[in-house]
N, C-alpha and C positions, 0 to 999 in steps of 0.2 A: 355426396354430402360433406360441408366444410367440416374440418377436425375443429373440435374445440380443445380448450385447454383446461386442465384442472383448475385453475385458478379462475378462468371463467366461470366453469360449472358452480364452484363452491360460493362466488359471487351472485350469481344469478339465480341458484337452484331451482332450473327449469323442469320442476318434477312433470312428470307425463310426456314430456317431449323425447323425441329421439335425438340421438347425437352420435357423434363419431369421436372418439378418444383414441389414443395413439401414446405409448410410451415404453418404459423399461420396468419388467417384472422386479417388485421386491420381496415378493411372497407368493407361494401358491399352493393351495391343499386341495388334492383331487380325492375323489369317490366315485363310485360307480354312477350315481345319478348327479352329483353337481361338482362343479370346481369353485373355490375362491379364491381369485388372484388380486394381489395388491400391486396397483401400478401409478409411477409417478413420472411425469413427463418433464420435470426441470423447471416448470412454469412457476412453482410456490414450494412452500415446505411441506404442504398436505398431500396425502395419497389419496386415490379413491380405489373402492373395491369394487370389483367385477364379479357377477354372480354369472356362470354358465351351466346350463344344464345338458344332461346328455343328449337331448332331444335336438340340439342345437346345430345347424350346418358346421361342419368341419370340428366336430368336439374332439376328434381324436387327434387334432394338433393341441388343444390345450392340455391334453395329459401328457405331452411332450416338453412344456414349459419348464422352465429353470429358472433360477433368481438371475437376472441379468439379460434375459431374452427380451426383444424387442417385438412389440405386438399392436395389433390395432384391432379394437373392437367397435362393433356397430350395436345399438340397442336403446332402450328405455331409460330415461331418468327416473329414478322412484325414491321414496323416502326410506331411509335405512331402517332396518329392524334391529341393527347391532348397536353397541354402545361406543360412544367417541366418534360418530359420523354421522352428518346430516344427510347425505344421499347417496347412492349407489348407483352403480348400471346394470340391468338386466340385460345381458347380451344375446343377440340372435346370431350374430356372423361374427368371425374371428380371420385375422389374417397375419401370419406370422413372418416378421421380416428377418433375412440372414440367417444365421445360427441359432441354434434355441439356447444356447448360455451354458452348454456341458462344460465342466472346468472351470467356470467363472471363477477369479482368484478371491472376488470379495461375498463372502458368505455373511449369513445374518449374526454369527457370533463377533464379538469384540474384536477389532484390527487397531493394532498399533499405529500412530503417526508415521512411524519410520517407515514401515510397511507400505503404508499409502502413497509415501514419496517415491517407492519403488515402482508403484503403479498409478503414476500422475496422470496417465491418459484415462483411468477410470474413476479416479476419486472425484470428479464432479457429479457422479452418480450417487454419491452417498450423502445422507442425511444433513451429516457435517460440513463437507464442503459445498454443498449445494446453498446451504445458508451463507459461509462464508463470500462465495463469489457474488451471491445475490447482494449482500452487503457492499463488496467492492464495486459492482455496477452503480448501486444507488448513491456511493459516495463520490465517485467518479461524476455522476451528475450533479451531486450537490455543487461541488467543486465549479463547475460551468456556470451553473444558477447564481451562485454566490458572487462569483467576480463579474457576470455579466451584469447581474443587477445595481452592481456598485459603478457600471461604466466602464471597466476594464476590457481592453480587447485581447484575444486571445492570439498567441504568438508560436508558430512553430519554428524552434529554434534548430538550428544544424544538429545530426548527430554525427557527420565527421567532422574534424577540425585540427588544425595545425597548433593550436595552443593549449598550454596545462595551465586552465585557468585558476585551479586551487594552488599551482606550485608544488606540488606534492610527489609528481613523478609516478603516480600509481594509475597509469593508462594502459589500455590495450591498444595495441600499434597495430595499423591497417596498411596492407601493400598488396602489390599486383606482381611483385618481384618472386622469384624462384627462390625459396627459403634454403634450399640444398645448396645453393650457387648464387650468395650473394655478391654484386659488384663491389669492389673495393677501391677507394680513392687511393691517391699517392699516400697519404697520410696514416693508412690503415682503416679507417672509420669507413663505413658503409656510404655508398655512394647513391644517393637519393635522386640523384637528376634524371634518370631515365624511369623513375618509377611513376605511377599514375598521376599522381599530383606535383611530382616533381621536388617535393620534400617530405619530410618526416609527418606522419599522418594518425590521428589516433581516434578513437571512440570518446566522444565527450565525456565529462565529468560534470557538465553543469550547462545551463542554457543561459547563466545570469549575465555575463558579458554582453550576449546578443540582445538581451532583455534590456538591458541600459541603454543600448542604442535607440530602439523603438521606444523607450520612455523619454527620451530627450526630443522626441518628434511626436508622438501619439499621447504623451500624459502619464499614462498607467497602463498596464500591460502585463499577462501572466504568461508563461510557458507550462505545459503539462506533456510531458514525454518520458522516454527511457533515457538514462544514464548509466554510466558503467565506471566501475573501480575496481583495478587490478591489485586490491588490496588483499594481503594472505590472512582473511580472519574467516576462520571456520567457527562461527558462533550463532546462538539463535538470533542475533541483531543484526547481522551482515549479510548482504547480497553483492554477486558481482553485476549484475544487471537487476535495475529497479527503477522506477517511475518517481519524477520528481516534480512537484508544485511552486513555482518561482515566481513570485508577483515582483513587478518593478514599479516605483512609483517617482515621477517628479514633484520637486518641491513637499517632499515628505521627509521629516526631520525622524529620529529615532523613536520619540514620544509617540509620534502618528503611525509608526512601523509595529511598536509593540501592541497600540490599539488595534490594529488590522489583525496582527497576529491571532491575539486572543478572541477576536469578534470571529475570525475564521476557525478556529476550534471548536468554539461553542454551537457554531452553525452546523458544522459537519456532525456533532453529537445530536443536536436536536433532529437534524434532517434524517438521521438513522432510526431515531425513536419513532418520529412521524410514518415513515415510509417502509421500514423492514423490521416493525415490531414483532411478527412471528420469527423472524430468523434471529433475532436477538435473544428471543426468550428461548428458543431451542438450542441456541449457542451458550445461554446461562445454565440451563439443565445439564447440558454437556459437561461443561466444566466443573459443576457441581457433582457429577457422578465421577467423573475423573479423580477431584481430589478424594473423593471416599474411597477410591480403589487404591489410592498411594498413601492416604492417610495423612495427607496434610491439610494445615488449617485452610479453609474455603471462605474466600470474602467476594459476596457478589459484585461482580466489576460492573453490572448495571446501576447499583446504588453508588458506587463511585463516580461512573459517568454523570448520574443526574447532578451528583454534588458538583462535579466540575461545571458543567452545563449551566449552573445557576450561580457559579462562584465570581468574585472579582479578582483578577489576577493581581497578586500582589507583586511591588518590584522592589528589588534590593540590586545593590552594584556587587560586582564579584569582590571587592575589597569586603565589602560586609558579609558577604557569603563564607569568606576564608575564616572572618572572625568568629561568625556563628559556628561555622563546623568546629573549629579548634576549642571553643567554650564549651561545646556540648556535651562533653564528657563520651561521648561514642567512639568505640573504637572502631576504626576503619582498615581495610587491608592496605589501602594508599593513604598515607598523612596528607592531610590537606597542605599546600604549600602555596605562597603567593608567586605568580609565575608561572606555573602549571595548569593545564587544563583541568577541569572537574572531571572525575571520575563518576560512572552511573550510580556508584554507592552514595557518592556525594550530592548527586543532583536529585536522588529518590529521598535522601535523609530530608534535604531543603524543602521538598515538596510534600513528604509524607508526615515528616516529625515537626520540623519547625513551623512552615506556612499552614499544615493541615489542609492543603489543597494547593491548585496551580500559582506557579510564581516565574515572574519573569527576570532573569539576572542580566544585569548590562554593566558595559564599561570594562572589557574583558582585558589584561595586559596586551600590549602592542605585539611583543616576540612572540605569542602564541596562537596569532591570528593571520589572516592572509592580508597580502599586499593593497588590497583594494580598500579597506575599511577607514572610514573618516578618523584622523588621529586627534585625539583630545590636547587640550593646552598645556596638561601636565606632563608631555612627553613620554609618558610611559603606557596610557591605555588607549583603546580604541572603542569608537561607538558602536560596539557589536553586543548582539542580546542573544539569549537562548532562554525558550518557552519550556518550563519544566512542569510535567503533570505527575501526580502520583500515579505508582504501578509502573512506570516505564522510565522516567528521568526526561532528557532533553526530546522534546516531540518536532520543535522549531527551531533552527539556526538562522541569524540575519544580521543586519547591520545597516548603518547609513554609510553611503559610499564617500570616498573621498574625493571631492571636485577641484582640489589644489592641484594643478599639474606637478609643480614643482616638488611638493610632499610625497606626491606618489611617485615620481622619477626616483626620487631619494631612496623611498623605501624598497623599490624594484632592486636599486643598486645594492642596498644592504643584505637583500636575501639572494643578490648572486643572479638574479635572472634578468635575460636577455630581452630589452624593450623591443626589439625591431618587429618581432612577431605581434606585436601588440600595439603598433603605430594607429592603426585605426581606433582602439580602445583610448591611447591618449590623446588621439584628435577631439574626441569628446570633451575635456577639459578645455581645447583651445577655442572651440567653436561654441558659443551659448551654452557655457556651461551652467548647471543648476544644482542646488542641493536635491539628493535623491536616496532614496532607500529602498531596501528588498529584502525579503528572506527566502529560506526555502525549506519544504516541509516533503519529507520522503513518505510517498503515498502509503507505501507497504508498512512503514511504521507505526503511521496514524490507523492503519486497517489493523494492525496487531494490536493496538490500543483498544479500538473499539470492539473488535470483535472478543477481545479477551485471550486470543491464540497466543502461547507461550513461545512459537517459534515463526520467525517471519519467514520461513519456506513454506508454509502454511496459508500463507494470504497472496500467494502470486502464483498463476498458474503452472509455470514450469521453473522452477528456481533454479539459478544458476550459482555455483558456488565453487570454492578450490575444488579442482578434480572431478567436478560434476556438471556435465554439460549434455545431460542425456534428452531424450524427448524433442 
């Protein structure tokens, strides 16, 4: 008999039919005559109660079950007599897989998120992380559907690169050389000539530059893949390995780019409401419970998302933003200064207190932005944008790209960048150049926002952070 998922059973409620169900034990109550087993199989937020009586074949195996045991039951679906459940399974056969779950580290008592990160191989079995990662799946599907419906083409950009696309130098090096005995040149530097690629190579920090190549031939593309930053930031907002969504569009200016970004954020939120409502509700209840335990002020994050979903994204320039912050009377840890990147506290103030909703900040100072951003006529700012949302701050960063080869070469020279590795990128400005724009959204940052999780390590299956590369 084909196994049925709990999600299927709750959707169809095949009362009176026989079914095979398999999953992991969430709780078990044994007596001489009956046992009640609560099972979850990962297909949905719900659990199914199994009723087994002592006359059942293999009943002695039921009495040995513990939380975490993996088990299969066959029996009849009946209407449940208990509260809070519509159906249950009256079992007549049982099969126990593997161990019985003795010493299982995740018991029914409350468990801290810090402890669960140490048990990352088991946390998908919890209600909380089952919800988080079903939302993650749903938003990945939403991303592909959103861009496909708009006529974009999905691009798999390379993970290995010889280019520091952001110019920050925070990259993980890749080599096949013996690190205990590196070959050195006459000048005392590492000789890469006999390395696998014959040159210094790293893990990518972005797929943007390759995205620009394809946008110049296919019009509109998007990348969705892993990126890596060797930034030593041990905060709830940073990961060393994360996933990025980066659309790139030919013949689009900054205004069109900002429209696309706002549309995408609203789409993700609506898709989550439509496709994983049970998971969002479970997460909301968890956050409410957690806030009560820590005596923190609780704000229903679903209500915040509902407002953002239906909001018009206000637009202000960076210069206006600095003026707003300095005239606000608010005390900030970092004083807002023109020419310096906005801090998270500034971004959140603009979204939560000034705009009381999402806001897009444009035209940032040239000196604190990347070399590829289109320069404004004032000589001081570039056509950059950040999308800020309440509760998080920046969720998207992007820009119109500079298509003038002379300007981009001059900017690279000012930043001390070697243009040779980027000869192909400069070629785009020689052959059929066009205005184009794009942005980047850190997938985990968006997940953190939509799930309401406070730490970004809790929305990626196996977080990679400084001094942490377990599992």
